[in-house]
N, C-alpha and C positions, 0 to 999 in steps of 0.2 A: 699613204697613197699619194702617188705623184700627180702632177698637174694633168698630164695626158690621160691618165686613168679617170680622173675626176671629170674632165671634159668629155671623154668617151661615155661615161655614165650619164652625164647630162644629155648628150646627143641621143642616147638610147631612150631616155625618158621622153624626149621630144618626138622621137620616132614612134613610140607607143601611142602618144597623143595623135600623131599624124595618121595612124591607122583608123582611129575613131573619127577624127576630123580630116576627111580626105583631101585636104588642100596641100598637105606635105606628103611626100612619098615615104611613108613610115618605115616599111620593111627595107627599102633601099638605104635610108638614113641609118638604120641600125646596122646593116651589113657594112656600110662604109666606115662607121664608127668602130666596129670590132676589127675591121681590116687595119685601120690606123693603129689600134691598140696592138695587134699582132706584129705590125711592122715596127712599132716602137720597142716592143719587148724582144723581138728577134729570137724567141725560144720555140723549139719544136712543139712543145705542149700548147703554146699560144696559137700556133697554126692549126693544131688539131681542134682546139676550141673554136677557132674561126670556121673551120670546115663543118663542124656540127651546127654552129649558129647559121651558117649559110644554107645548110640543108633544111633546117627547120623553117627558115624564112621562105625559102623557095617552095617548099611544100605548102606552107600557109598561103602564100601569094597565089599559087596555082589553084589550090582548093577554093579560094575565094571565087575565082572565075569559073571553075568547073561547077561548084555547088550552085552559085547564083545563076550562072549561065544556063545550066540544065533546068533548074526550076523555073526560070523566067521563060525559057523557050517551051517547056512543057505547058506553061500557062497560056502560051500563044501570044505573049507580048512581043511585038517586033522590036528589033534592035534600035530602030529610029526613035521609038518612044523613050527607051532607056537613055539614049544619047542626049536627046532634048532635055529630059528630066535632069540628067547629070550636069549639063551646062547651066540649066536654071538653078540647080543647087549651088553651083560655084558662084553664080551671080548673087544668089540669096545670101551666101556666106558673107559677102562684102556689103550687101544692102542692110542686113540685120546681122551684125557680127556673131559668128559661131552658130546660133540657133537658126539663122536664115537658111542654112543648108537643110535642116530638118523640116522647114516649112515649105520652101520652094520645090525641093525634089519631089515629094509626094503630090503636091498640088499640080506641078507640071506633068507628072506622070498620069495623074487622073485626067487632066485636060487633054493630053494626047490620046489616051485611051477612049475618052468620051468622043472625041472627033472621029476616031477610027470606028468605034462600035455604035455610036448614036443611041446609047442606052446607059442611063445613070447607074443602074444596079450592076450591069455587066462591067462597066468601066471601073466602078468602085472595087468590085471583086478582083478584077485583073490588076489594078494598081496596088491593091493590098497584098496580093500574092507576090508581086514583083518587089515591093518594099520589104516584105518578110524575107524573101530569098536573099536580097541584098544585105539585110541585117544579119542573117545567118552566116553568109559568106564572110562578113566583116568579123563576126565573133570567132569563126574558125581561124582567120588570119591573126586576130588579136591573141587568141589562146596560144598559137604556135610562136608568135613573136614574144609573148611573155615567157614561154619556155626557153626561147633563145636568149632573152635577157637574163633569165635565171641561170642559164648555163654559163654565160659570161661572168655574172656576179659570183657564182660559186668558184669559178676559176680564179678570179681576183682574190677572193677571201682565203683560198687555200695557198695562194702565193705563186700561181702560174704567171710567168712573164716578169718576175723580179730579177 
């Protein structure tokens, strides 16, 4: 395995982590890494692999927003609450490395929903539904990104791009 392939594999792993820890643009990183691999190999089959990877990543990324967005809007959670919670999660990631995101996002979401609803039970239910929808969207994206990574890995193992 040449150096470019090894670096692309490492970038794909970092991209997969970036989907779970949304500070890095995981799907985008994977797409760019496989693009670099296809450019380096300059083989028609490598471009076909890139197209399949790109399609899987695009569907995963879109599904994240469609699944999470539909469920969150069905629960009646306003976009403002999600945006504030997302910003708080990013801040939390740096305040308490890695796990801060998992602490600050739901707490800020609950806080925003409590301010909006003025009822602890309703705010907790609303925040829980939104967190669950976000997690489900993330799982869909991660699953399709893993399929994309597996597609690239199989291509490398069978000798595409050599």
